C-alpha positions in Angstrom: 0.1 0.1 0.1 1.5 3.4 -1.1 0.5 6.7 0.5 -1.2 7.4 3.7 -5.0 7.0 4.0 -7.2 9.1 6.2 -10.8 8.5 7.1 -13.9 10.6 7.6 -17.4 9.9 8.7 -20.4 11.8 7.3 -23.2 13.0 9.4 -26.1 10.7 10.3 -29.2 10.7 7.9 -32.2 8.7 7.7 -30.7 6.5 4.9 -27.5 6.2 6.9 -28.1 6.3 10.6 -24.5 5.8 11.4 -23.2 8.1 8.7 -21.0 6.8 5.8 -17.3 6.1 5.9 -15.1 8.1 3.5 -11.3 7.5 2.7 -8.9 10.2 1.6 -5.9 8.9 -0.3 -3.4 11.4 -2.1 -6.2 14.0 -2.1 -9.0 11.7 -3.7 -12.1 10.9 -1.6 -13.8 7.6 -1.8 -16.9 6.5 -0.1 -17.4 2.8 1.1 -20.3 1.3 -0.8 -21.6 -2.2 -1.2 -19.4 -2.9 -4.1 -16.2 -1.4 -2.5 -14.9 2.0 -2.6 -16.5 4.5 -5.0 -14.7 7.8 -6.0 -16.4 10.9 -4.8 -15.5 13.7 -7.3 -15.2 17.3 -5.9 -14.2 18.6 -2.5 -14.6 16.8 0.8 -18.2 16.5 2.0 -18.9 19.6 4.1 -20.0 18.0 7.3 -17.6 15.0 7.4 -15.6 14.7 10.5 -12.1 13.0 10.6 -11.9 9.7 12.4 -8.9 7.6 13.5 -8.0 4.3 11.9 -9.3 2.7 15.0 -12.7 4.5 14.9 -13.0 3.5 11.3 -12.5 -0.1 12.2 -15.1 0.2 15.0 -17.5 1.8 12.4 -16.9 -1.2 9.9 -17.5 -3.7 12.7 -20.8 -2.0 13.8 -21.9 -1.9 10.2 -20.9 -5.5 9.3 -18.1 -4.4 6.8 -15.0 -6.4 6.3 -12.1 -4.7 8.1 -9.9 -5.6 5.1 -11.7 -3.1 3.0 -9.8 -0.3 4.9 -6.6 -1.5 3.3 -8.2 -1.5 -0.2 -8.6 2.1 -0.7 -7.8 2.8 -4.4 -4.7 4.8 -5.4 -5.6 7.6 -7.6 -4.2 7.4 -11.1 
């Protein structure tokens, strides 16, 4: 894995009561979706808050996501 990955969590909504997990890698934003990481064009979502890797792992566990996904954030080309 090259480059450092940071994580963010969006605000809670009715559709996503625990928010959504976003990864930032080399300035590109990705949201965790059922089929893996989807690129989010544009700037960081306005109300997304930084979370630690441990908090991202806790979020994955509580949402039933595979923790290995945190190591599979794409590298922007």
